[in-house]
Residue frames as qw, qx, qy, qz and C-alpha x, y, z in Angstrom:
[[0.485, -0.541, 0.281, -0.626, -7.51, 29.95, -39.81],
 [0.299, 0.157, -0.919, 0.205, -6.59, 27.22, -37.38],
 [0.674, -0.471, -0.323, -0.469, -9.46, 25.47, -35.65],
 [0.073, -0.396, 0.744, -0.534, -9.27, 24.82, -31.96],
 [0.689, -0.261, -0.635, -0.233, -10.66, 21.76, -30.34],
 [0.445, -0.571, 0.424, -0.545, -11.64, 21.71, -26.73],
 [0.585, 0.098, -0.802, 0.063, -10.34, 18.51, -25.25],
 [0.638, -0.542, 0.181, -0.516, -12.17, 17.27, -22.21],
 [0.301, 0.291, -0.880, 0.223, -10.57, 14.82, -19.89],
 [0.785, -0.362, 0.005, -0.502, -12.61, 12.30, -18.00],
 [0.168, 0.430, -0.862, 0.209, -10.24, 10.24, -15.89],
 [0.647, -0.286, -0.703, -0.080, -11.23, 7.08, -14.12],
 [0.590, -0.776, -0.060, -0.216, -12.08, 7.22, -10.44],
 [0.871, -0.291, -0.001, 0.396, -8.77, 5.54, -9.61],
 [0.516, 0.384, 0.059, 0.763, -6.79, 8.11, -11.61],
 [0.214, -0.786, -0.098, -0.571, -8.69, 10.87, -9.85],
 [0.770, -0.635, -0.065, 0.003, -8.05, 9.37, -6.41],
 [0.816, -0.129, 0.040, 0.562, -4.33, 8.89, -7.00],
 [0.325, 0.597, 0.092, 0.727, -4.04, 12.43, -8.37],
 [0.402, -0.823, -0.066, -0.396, -5.10, 13.66, -4.92],
 [0.852, -0.337, -0.176, 0.359, -2.22, 11.99, -3.08],
 [0.103, -0.976, 0.192, 0.012, 0.12, 14.53, -1.52],
 [0.840, 0.348, -0.272, 0.315, 3.65, 13.79, -2.81],
 [0.135, 0.659, -0.422, 0.608, 5.22, 15.98, -0.12],
 [0.630, -0.452, 0.405, -0.484, 3.86, 13.89, 2.74],
 [0.075, 0.333, -0.939, -0.047, 5.38, 10.46, 3.42],
 [0.385, 0.213, 0.825, -0.355, 2.09, 8.97, 4.60],
 [0.095, 0.340, 0.757, 0.550, -0.63, 8.18, 2.06],
 [0.060, 0.558, 0.450, -0.695, -2.50, 11.43, 2.65],
 [0.341, 0.720, 0.519, 0.311, -4.92, 13.28, 0.42],
 [0.321, -0.026, -0.001, 0.947, -3.87, 16.78, -0.54],
 [0.130, 0.728, 0.497, -0.454, -6.37, 19.52, 0.34],
 [0.055, 0.604, -0.294, -0.738, -4.76, 21.73, -2.30],
 [0.020, 0.089, -0.854, -0.513, -5.09, 19.10, -5.03],
 [0.083, 0.516, 0.844, -0.121, -8.66, 18.34, -3.94],
 [0.095, 0.727, 0.233, -0.639, -9.48, 22.05, -4.12],
 [0.074, 0.439, -0.541, -0.713, -8.01, 22.37, -7.59],
 [0.032, 0.116, 0.947, 0.298, -9.80, 19.26, -8.86],
 [0.013, -0.643, -0.763, 0.068, -13.18, 20.46, -7.58],
 [0.150, 0.532, 0.157, 0.819, -12.51, 24.18, -8.11],
 [0.527, -0.781, -0.334, -0.011, -12.94, 24.95, -4.41],
 [0.183, 0.742, -0.363, 0.533, -10.88, 27.74, -2.87],
 [0.471, 0.063, -0.748, 0.463, -9.02, 26.89, 0.34],
 [0.231, -0.131, 0.402, -0.876, -11.17, 29.17, 2.51],
 [0.757, -0.040, -0.166, -0.631, -14.35, 27.38, 1.39],
 [0.750, 0.082, -0.655, 0.037, -12.74, 23.97, 1.81],
 [0.203, 0.147, -0.679, 0.690, -11.62, 24.90, 5.33],
 [0.488, -0.101, 0.219, -0.839, -15.17, 26.00, 6.18],
 [0.827, 0.023, -0.386, -0.409, -16.57, 22.73, 4.82],
 [0.693, 0.079, -0.660, 0.278, -14.05, 20.73, 6.87],
 [0.540, -0.810, -0.164, -0.160, -14.70, 22.91, 9.94],
 [0.742, -0.285, -0.042, 0.606, -11.03, 23.86, 10.35],
 [0.062, -0.850, 0.105, 0.512, -9.07, 27.10, 10.15],
 [0.715, 0.692, -0.074, -0.060, -7.84, 27.78, 6.63],
 [0.054, 0.766, -0.637, 0.071, -4.21, 27.70, 7.79],
 [0.715, -0.226, 0.643, -0.153, -4.74, 24.09, 8.91],
 [0.859, 0.482, 0.161, -0.064, -5.10, 23.03, 5.29],
 [0.488, 0.778, -0.346, 0.194, -1.65, 24.42, 4.51],
 [0.097, -0.675, 0.640, -0.355, 0.23, 23.83, 7.75],
 [0.365, -0.177, 0.871, -0.276, -1.28, 20.53, 8.91],
 [0.602, 0.189, -0.405, -0.662, -2.98, 18.87, 5.93],
 [0.503, 0.042, -0.863, -0.034, -2.68, 15.41, 7.47],
 [0.275, -0.118, 0.610, -0.734, -4.68, 16.22, 10.61],
 [0.173, 0.254, 0.948, -0.084, -7.52, 13.82, 11.32],
 [0.322, 0.643, 0.439, -0.539, -10.27, 16.40, 10.74],
 [0.285, 0.618, -0.390, -0.620, -8.93, 17.47, 7.34],
 [0.085, 0.208, -0.931, -0.287, -8.30, 13.93, 6.13],
 [0.259, 0.348, 0.849, -0.301, -11.70, 12.78, 7.45],
 [0.405, 0.661, 0.176, -0.607, -13.50, 15.48, 5.46],
 [0.273, 0.530, -0.619, -0.511, -11.55, 14.65, 2.30],
 [0.044, -0.038, 0.996, 0.067, -12.22, 10.91, 2.70],
 [0.340, 0.484, 0.680, -0.433, -15.93, 11.51, 3.29],
 [0.386, 0.663, -0.136, -0.627, -16.07, 13.68, 0.17],
 [0.163, 0.386, -0.834, -0.360, -14.29, 11.00, -1.83],
 [0.248, 0.181, 0.935, -0.177, -16.77, 8.37, -0.61],
 [0.436, 0.628, 0.392, -0.512, -19.68, 10.42, -1.94],
 [0.329, 0.653, -0.436, -0.525, -17.92, 11.08, -5.23],
 [0.025, -0.224, 0.959, 0.172, -17.09, 7.38, -5.62],
 [0.358, 0.369, 0.804, -0.298, -20.71, 6.41, -4.99],
 [0.444, 0.714, 0.093, -0.533, -21.90, 8.91, -7.60],
 [0.183, 0.555, -0.702, -0.406, -19.27, 7.63, -10.01],
 [0.241, 0.001, 0.970, -0.024, -20.49, 4.06, -9.45],
 [0.453, 0.576, 0.577, -0.360, -23.94, 5.15, -10.58],
 [0.416, 0.820, -0.037, -0.391, -23.00, 7.39, -13.51],
 [0.867, 0.119, 0.299, 0.379, -19.75, 5.78, -14.69],
 [0.415, 0.694, 0.085, 0.582, -18.52, 9.28, -15.51],
 [0.517, -0.305, -0.368, 0.710, -16.20, 11.13, -13.14],
 [0.060, 0.143, 0.090, 0.984, -16.98, 14.58, -14.52],
 [0.479, -0.483, -0.466, -0.566, -20.71, 13.99, -14.05],
 [0.670, -0.453, -0.531, 0.254, -20.09, 12.71, -10.51],
 [0.390, -0.147, -0.217, 0.883, -18.05, 15.82, -9.63],
 [0.162, -0.292, -0.260, -0.906, -20.65, 18.15, -11.14],
 [0.602, -0.507, -0.544, -0.291, -23.41, 16.37, -9.23],
 [0.617, -0.315, -0.493, 0.527, -21.44, 16.44, -5.95],
 [0.250, -0.125, -0.146, 0.949, -20.98, 20.21, -6.04],
 [0.164, 0.019, -0.204, -0.965, -24.13, 21.45, -7.73],
 [0.445, -0.271, -0.687, -0.507, -27.16, 19.17, -7.76],
 [0.398, -0.248, 0.468, -0.749, -29.62, 19.82, -4.94],
 [0.236, -0.094, -0.965, -0.072, -31.15, 16.55, -3.75],
 [0.486, -0.437, -0.287, -0.701, -34.89, 16.75, -3.22],
 [0.769, -0.372, -0.520, 0.026, -34.89, 14.12, -0.45],
 [0.577, -0.305, -0.321, 0.686, -32.50, 16.36, 1.53],
 [0.001, 0.888, 0.286, -0.361, -34.33, 19.66, 1.10],
 [0.592, 0.782, 0.036, 0.192, -32.32, 20.35, -2.08],
 [0.381, -0.792, 0.438, 0.191, -28.95, 20.38, -0.33],
 [0.629, 0.585, -0.505, -0.084, -26.02, 19.26, -2.43],
 [0.929, -0.106, -0.289, 0.205, -23.90, 16.24, -1.63],
 [0.438, 0.399, -0.330, 0.735, -21.10, 18.67, -0.82],
 [0.352, -0.536, 0.184, -0.745, -23.29, 20.37, 1.80],
 [0.902, -0.321, -0.135, -0.254, -24.40, 17.04, 3.28],
 [0.814, 0.108, -0.363, 0.440, -20.82, 15.83, 3.64],
 [0.163, 0.466, -0.310, 0.812, -19.89, 19.10, 5.35],
 [0.592, -0.462, 0.097, -0.653, -22.80, 18.59, 7.76],
 [0.216, -0.329, 0.885, -0.249, -21.51, 15.12, 8.66],
 [0.760, 0.212, 0.361, -0.496, -24.34, 13.34, 6.83],
 [0.224, 0.463, -0.764, -0.389, -22.22, 11.22, 4.50],
 [0.166, 0.045, 0.982, -0.083, -23.79, 7.95, 5.66],
 [0.456, 0.554, 0.484, -0.502, -27.31, 9.31, 4.98],
 [0.390, 0.674, -0.333, -0.532, -26.14, 10.37, 1.54],
 [0.077, 0.330, -0.916, -0.214, -24.54, 7.00, 0.80],
 [0.340, 0.261, 0.859, -0.279, -27.68, 5.18, 1.94],
 [0.479, 0.661, 0.175, -0.551, -29.70, 7.37, -0.43],
 [0.317, 0.605, -0.588, -0.433, -27.33, 6.66, -3.33],
 [0.110, -0.123, 0.986, 0.022, -27.40, 2.93, -2.65],
 [0.442, 0.447, 0.677, -0.382, -31.19, 3.00, -2.73],
 [0.448, 0.693, -0.163, -0.541, -31.08, 4.88, -6.05],
 [0.146, 0.460, -0.828, -0.285, -28.69, 2.33, -7.46],
 [0.194, 0.099, 0.967, -0.133, -30.98, -0.48, -6.29],
 [0.172, -0.301, -0.627, -0.698, -33.96, 1.28, -7.84],
 [0.236, -0.501, -0.773, 0.309, -35.90, 1.91, -4.61],
 [0.009, -0.803, -0.296, 0.517, -36.22, 5.72, -4.77],
 [0.288, -0.218, 0.417, 0.834, -35.85, 8.47, -7.26]]
């Protein structure tokens, strides 16, 4: 009987970021599709979070509103990665961990609500040891 080993990949933040670049777009744009795959978010949910029609993700992925949402999400993930040093933990936290200081909303929900700066301030205070 052959044993199977589950191999987990934990790329660096930089590898993760560059994996999100859309090769089909000449500008340095983030790919909504690649972001969705990386975070296991379907395109309808991602469109709702970015406050755009789902067709916008496919037809106009470089629009300001789509790219803004992706960049804000990446900022939160990068801040979480800076604290944990583990990309998989940062991604899990971003999508699933309700934050008590924000009425148990997740970072993903806060970014969708336009509260990225509040979230980043909170994470910086955690990193400095002021709250938590």
